[in-house]
GUGUKE-657847 format. One record per residue (C-alpha): residue number from 1; chain; x, y, z. Coordinates in nm, 4 decimals. Layout:
N
- num;cadena;east;north;up
- NUM;A;X;Y;Z
...
***
This chain:
143
- num;cadena;east;north;up
- 1;A;5.1659;12.4144;23.8445
- 2;A;4.9725;12.1162;23.7123
- 3;A;4.7330;12.3346;23.5078
- 4;A;5.0263;12.5115;23.3437
- 5;A;5.1896;12.1808;23.2539
- 6;A;4.8594;12.0306;23.1266
- 7;A;4.8262;12.3214;22.8843
- 8;A;5.1898;12.3016;22.7798
- 9;A;5.2635;12.6525;22.9070
- 10;A;5.6271;12.7085;22.9858
- 11;A;5.7535;12.9498;23.2474
- 12;A;6.0493;13.1848;23.2639
- 13;A;6.3514;13.0263;23.4261
- 14;A;6.2377;12.6711;23.3587
- 15;A;6.1371;12.6275;22.9945
- 16;A;6.2153;12.9807;22.8746
- 17;A;6.5536;13.1419;22.9326
- 18;A;6.8351;13.3074;22.7353
- 19;A;6.9895;12.9598;22.7133
- 20;A;6.7323;12.8500;22.4514
- 21;A;6.6592;12.9917;22.1067
- 22;A;6.2996;13.0967;22.0256
- 23;A;6.2491;12.8144;21.7747
- 24;A;6.3663;12.5579;22.0311
- 25;A;6.0910;12.6456;22.2786
- 26;A;5.8098;12.7262;22.0346
- 27;A;5.8230;13.1053;22.0693
- 28;A;5.9341;13.1839;21.7143
- 29;A;5.5754;13.2631;21.6096
- 30;A;5.5914;13.5676;21.8389
- 31;A;5.8787;13.7264;21.6462
- 32;A;5.7448;13.9535;21.3731
- 33;A;6.0031;13.9935;21.0995
- 34;A;5.7736;14.2326;20.9092
- 35;A;5.8508;14.5000;21.1709
- 36;A;6.1043;14.7527;21.0419
- 37;A;6.3429;14.7241;21.3361
- 38;A;6.3793;14.5559;21.6719
- 39;A;6.6715;14.4813;21.9004
- 40;A;6.8253;14.1446;21.8225
- 41;A;6.6810;14.1206;21.4699
- 42;A;7.0190;14.0557;21.3038
- 43;A;7.1119;13.7846;21.5539
- 44;A;6.7668;13.6236;21.5311
- 45;A;6.7952;13.6071;21.1498
- 46;A;7.1244;13.4208;21.1920
- 47;A;6.9864;13.1882;21.4614
- 48;A;6.6715;13.0889;21.2729
- 49;A;6.8869;12.9494;20.9905
- 50;A;7.0437;12.7018;21.2326
- 51;A;6.8646;12.3795;21.3222
- 52;A;6.7422;12.3665;21.6824
- 53;A;6.9819;12.1979;21.9239
- 54;A;6.6977;12.0880;22.1514
- 55;A;6.3184;12.1055;22.1421
- 56;A;6.0637;12.1690;22.4135
- 57;A;5.8286;11.8690;22.4178
- 58;A;5.5436;11.7345;22.6285
- 59;A;5.6036;11.3894;22.7742
- 60;A;5.3502;11.1519;22.9199
- 61;A;5.5317;10.9650;23.1954
- 62;A;5.4009;10.6161;23.2754
- 63;A;5.4841;10.6006;23.6430
- 64;A;5.3487;10.3404;23.8816
- 65;A;5.5324;10.5161;24.1634
- 66;A;5.3594;10.7541;24.3986
- 67;A;5.5762;11.0266;24.2461
- 68;A;5.5827;11.2434;23.9364
- 69;A;5.8663;11.4294;23.7672
- 70;A;5.9024;11.7833;23.9008
- 71;A;6.1995;11.9194;23.7058
- 72;A;6.5661;11.8342;23.6745
- 73;A;6.5191;11.4636;23.6050
- 74;A;6.7439;11.3249;23.3300
- 75;A;6.5912;11.1669;23.0194
- 76;A;6.7544;10.8693;22.8470
- 77;A;6.7081;10.6544;22.5400
- 78;A;6.6294;10.2901;22.6108
- 79;A;7.0019;10.2084;22.5746
- 80;A;7.0930;10.4603;22.8474
- 81;A;7.2124;10.7461;22.6243
- 82;A;7.1228;11.0808;22.7868
- 83;A;6.9135;11.3012;22.5541
- 84;A;6.7453;11.5640;22.7701
- 85;A;6.6069;11.6891;23.0962
- 86;A;6.2651;11.7486;23.2493
- 87;A;6.2089;12.1208;23.3028
- 88;A;5.8657;12.1043;23.4739
- 89;A;5.6489;11.8106;23.5641
- 90;A;5.3270;11.7419;23.7487
- 91;A;5.0354;11.5054;23.7826
- 92;A;4.7482;11.6186;23.5610
- 93;A;4.4329;11.5956;23.7685
- 94;A;4.2208;11.6766;23.4643
- 95;A;4.3729;11.4082;23.2403
- 96;A;4.4790;11.1660;23.5174
- 97;A;4.8343;11.1370;23.3800
- 98;A;5.1851;11.2262;23.4827
- 99;A;5.3187;11.4940;23.2456
- 100;A;5.6506;11.6674;23.1926
- 101;A;5.7641;11.9643;22.9851
- 102;A;6.1115;11.8628;22.8754
- 103;A;6.4018;11.9698;22.6604
- 104;A;6.5111;11.6855;22.4307
- 105;A;6.7943;11.6821;22.1760
- 106;A;6.6239;11.7752;21.8502
- 107;A;6.7331;11.4602;21.6652
- 108;A;6.5234;11.2573;21.9150
- 109;A;6.2314;11.4985;21.9576
- 110;A;5.9746;11.3255;21.7379
- 111;A;5.6223;11.2312;21.8406
- 112;A;5.5806;10.8803;21.9832
- 113;A;5.9527;10.8518;22.0640
- 114;A;5.9995;10.6395;22.3793
- 115;A;6.2338;10.7403;22.6603
- 116;A;6.3236;10.6557;23.0163
- 117;A;6.2921;10.9292;23.2791
- 118;A;6.4625;10.8924;23.6160
- 119;A;6.1755;10.9657;23.8567
- 120;A;6.3113;10.9551;24.2141
- 121;A;6.6052;10.7612;24.0717
- 122;A;6.3937;10.4879;23.9101
- 123;A;6.3705;10.4253;23.5380
- 124;A;6.0213;10.5204;23.4183
- 125;A;5.8887;10.5016;23.0598
- 126;A;5.7762;10.8177;22.8806
- 127;A;5.6537;10.9090;22.5335
- 128;A;5.6384;11.2406;22.3463
- 129;A;5.2850;11.3710;22.2941
- 130;A;5.2012;11.5647;21.9778
- 131;A;5.0036;11.8305;22.1696
- 132;A;4.9119;11.9202;22.5267
- 133;A;4.6485;11.6770;22.6566
- 134;A;4.4199;11.9457;22.8010
- 135;A;4.2473;12.1995;22.5729
- 136;A;4.5190;12.2031;22.3034
- 137;A;4.3350;12.4619;22.0889
- 138;A;4.2623;12.6951;22.3798
- 139;A;3.8835;12.6735;22.3405
- 140;A;3.8256;12.6518;22.7127
- 141;A;4.0211;12.9725;22.7740
- 142;A;3.8091;13.1573;22.5209
- 143;A;3.4709;13.0412;22.6506
***
């Protein structure tokens, strides 16, 4: 699990599900509109015009606890306003950080935004990373 999270790879049922639109979870690049026909094309064309409700982001969680987010933890602004939820989390043994793939309301999903994540019920600081911390370009996979 930690390698998947380090790379920013989502999984079906956690980050990817019918609940989220392709452009909310970063899968819109897989939809080829130059194809003559595919099921769902009309609906996708309507959806892509709408702004994303939430965005899948990578959080670095600054925990001094002997615990990391695992999924399901709520995410709050500093004033306590709920803005999202951790979908998958793990300690990155490669990067020596606590990481979490999370869905955040799109109006708060900008890089360097600071949040509080409830890790085992305790308020823990977190920040959005602009890319996965391990092999963001996929060079290691191609070697």
